[in-house]
N, C-alpha and C positions, 0 to 999 in steps of 0.2 A: 364357412369357406371364403365368402366374399371378404370378410374381415382379415383373413389370413393372406389373401392375395393382395389386398390393399397395404398390409403391413410389409409384405415382401417388396412391393413396388416402392414404398416409401424408403426402405432400407437401401434399395438399389439407387434411388435418386440421391440420397445422402452420400453414398459411396462414390457416385460419379462426380458429385460436386467437389468432394475432397480430392479425388483423383485429378480433377481439372485444376484445382488450386495448386496441387503438387507439381503438375506439369508447368504451370505458369512460373512457379518459383524456380524450377530447374532451368527454365529458359533464360534466367538472368545471368549475365556474364559478369566477370570480375570487374570490367569497366563500369557496368551498371552499378555495382556495389560501391565503387569509388565515386562515381558521379552523383549517386543518391545522397551520399554523405556531404558532397560538396568540398571535400578536401582529400588530399593525397598525403598519407603519413610516410615520411621519408626516413629510412633508417640510415644513420651516419655514425662515424666516430670522428673525433676532433683531431685534425692535423692540417697544418698549412702546406700548400696554398689552397686546399680543397674546401674544408669546413673548419673554421676556427673563430675564436672570440676576439674581436677588436679590443685592444687594451684601453683605448680612449673612450669608445662609445659603449663597450661591453655588449655589442650586438654581434650576432652570428654573421660572418662574412666568408668569402672564399669563392673560388671558381665554381665548385659544385653548387654552392648555395645560390649564387646568382643564375647559374645555368638552370637549376631546378625551378626557380621562381619564374624564369622566362618561359619555360616549357609549360608550367602549370597555368600561366596567364593565357597562353595559346589554347589550352584545353578547357579553360573556364572553371578550374578548381583551385582551392587555396592550398599552398604547401604547408605542411606541419613537420618540422624537423625533430626527430627523436633519436637520442643517443642509444646505441645498442652495443651488446657484447659481440664483437666480430666472430667469435667462435660459435655463437648461437644464432647467427644471422638468418639461416634458412628456417630454423625453428620459429623465430620471431615472425618471419614472413608467412609461413604456413598457418600459424596461429592467428593471423590477421592483427597482430599487434602493430605491424607496419604494413604498408602496401607495396613498398619497393626498397631495394638496396641501391643507394646512389652515392657512392663514396670511394671513387677510384678503385672499382672492383674489376680485377682482371678476368677476362673471359677465358674459360677453359672447358674441356669436354665434360668433365664431371659436373660443373655448374650448369652447363647447357642441358645435361640430362635431367637435372633436378629442378631447374627454373627456366622461365622464358626470359631471354635477354635481348635487349635492344641492339640496334646496329652499333658497331664500334664508333667511338667519337674521339678517342685520344690514344696515342701510343705511349708505351712506357718500357722500362727495363729495370732489372734488379741490380743494385750496386752495393758496395761495402762502405760503411761509415766508420771512421776511426778518429781518435784524437789527432790533431794536426801533426804532432811530433812523430806519429806512427805511419804516416802515409807511404813512406818508403820501406817500412818494415814488413808490411803484409802484402806482398805482391805475387807470391808463389804458393802453391799448395803446401810445400815443405815448410814455409815460414809460418803457416797457421797451426803447426803441431802444438797441441795443448792450449791453443788460444781460446778464450771464452767467447763464444759466439751466440748472439741472440737474434730472434726474428719473431714477428707476430704469429701467434697460433692460428692455424688454418688460413694462412696467407700465401701469396705467391712467393714471398721471401722465405717462408718456412719450407716450401716445396724445394726450393733451390738449396737451402742450407742442409736439408736432409738427403738430397739425392745427387747433387753435383759433386763429382770427385774432388773438385778443388777444395771442398770443405771437409773431406773425409777424416782428416786428422785433428780437426778442431773439436772442442767440447761444446755441444749445442744445448741451449736451454730456450724453451718457448716462453714468451711473455704475452700479456693479454691485449697489447695494442702496439702499433708502430711508434706512437709517441713515447711509449715506455722504453723502447729499444734505445732511443737517444738519451733518455735519462740514465740508463744503465751504463752506456759508454762514457757519458760525461762524468758520472760518479766513479768510474774506474772498476765497477763490478762486472763489466763486460769489456772485452777488447775490441770487438767488431759487431756491428749491426748490419743485417741485410735488409734493405728497405727499397721502396719504389724510388726511382730516380726523380719522378715528379714531386714526391714528398721532399726529397733532399733539396730541390730547387727553392722551395719555400720555407723550409724549416731549419736549415743550418747556414752558418756564415754571417756576414755583416748584417746588422739590423735584427738579428734573432737572439734567442736565449742560448744559442749554441755556436757562438763565434769561435769556440775552441775545437770544433769538429770539422771534418772535411771528407770529401768523397775520394776514395782511392782511385788514382788514375784520372782524376777530374771527370769521371763518368765514362771514359773510354774503355775501362775494364768493367764489363757487365756479364751477367750470368743467366743461364736458361734461354728459352726461346723468346723471340720478340713478343711483346705483350700488347694487348689492347683493352681499354676500359669499356665497360658496358653497364647498363642499368638493368637490374634483375627484378622480375615480377613472378608472381605465383605461376606454376605450370599450367598450361592450357588457358592462356589469356591472350588469344590472338587479336581481339579487338583493342585491348590496351596497347599491345605492341604496335599495331597499325597506327594508332593515334600518336603514340610517343614518337615513333620513327618519323612520321609525317611532320610533327612539330619540330623535331631536331633539324630536319632538312630545310624547313622554312626559316628557322633561325640562322642557319648557315647562309641561305640564299639572300636574306635581307641584311646580313652583316652583323647581326646581334651576337652570334656565337663568337665570331672573331674579335669583336669589341671586348667581350667579357674576357676572352683568353688573353688578349693583349694587356689588359689591366693587371693580370697576374703573371705576365711574362711566359705564357704557355702557348702563344700563337703558332710556334713551330711544331707543336705536337698534335694539333687537331688533324683528324683524318677524314672528317665528313666531307663528301663532295657535293 
């Protein structure tokens, strides 16, 4: 009997030890996970002026690149930039292949329901990109009848292309990146691309590979609701958000954020106070 009692007590002790270990593991936050690694894996796609390769140095540069580096320096972790399929961004995040999505991501209700998102830091809008000779051609809904229209899959541009009455008569095709929309228009396989105005500022016109493209209406003709960019993290990551938001505000206060924005001619679009 004594042996049985001892055995039962031993089993209970082991069970309690494992239970305790489990409790400690579950207490770890998403920020603890990032901090323990010492790096933040940042999901991006390539497009100017946000994240792109410098032709001379072959290094990754851009507003988002420098912004992310500055925030990570404040938080004491190293940034690691990883290209992702924008269509699979939430899957990549939840699988922990990346720790955040930091790439001109528009904040909307669906994304807020599925991810934790930082305070807004930049405003944006959706615009039409066409060949320069067509800027006066596509200005009304009727003029878009049967026009070949492209936007990035699962992007704010796609939402507009599929839901705004202005584009109802166009023939829409999704592509896998905003950068590819410009390739399609330049090649003549698409007539119109719907993209972020912020992207247009850095990706088309003088000094770019797309000198033959232009924004319809010079940006005055835009679509959808006013947009704001945010940084997305896994759902239920309040500690991470707290630290990220504090770092963003500190960078605004000490002038770093404005300095980075001015470098890429984006100072007029910062909304952090």
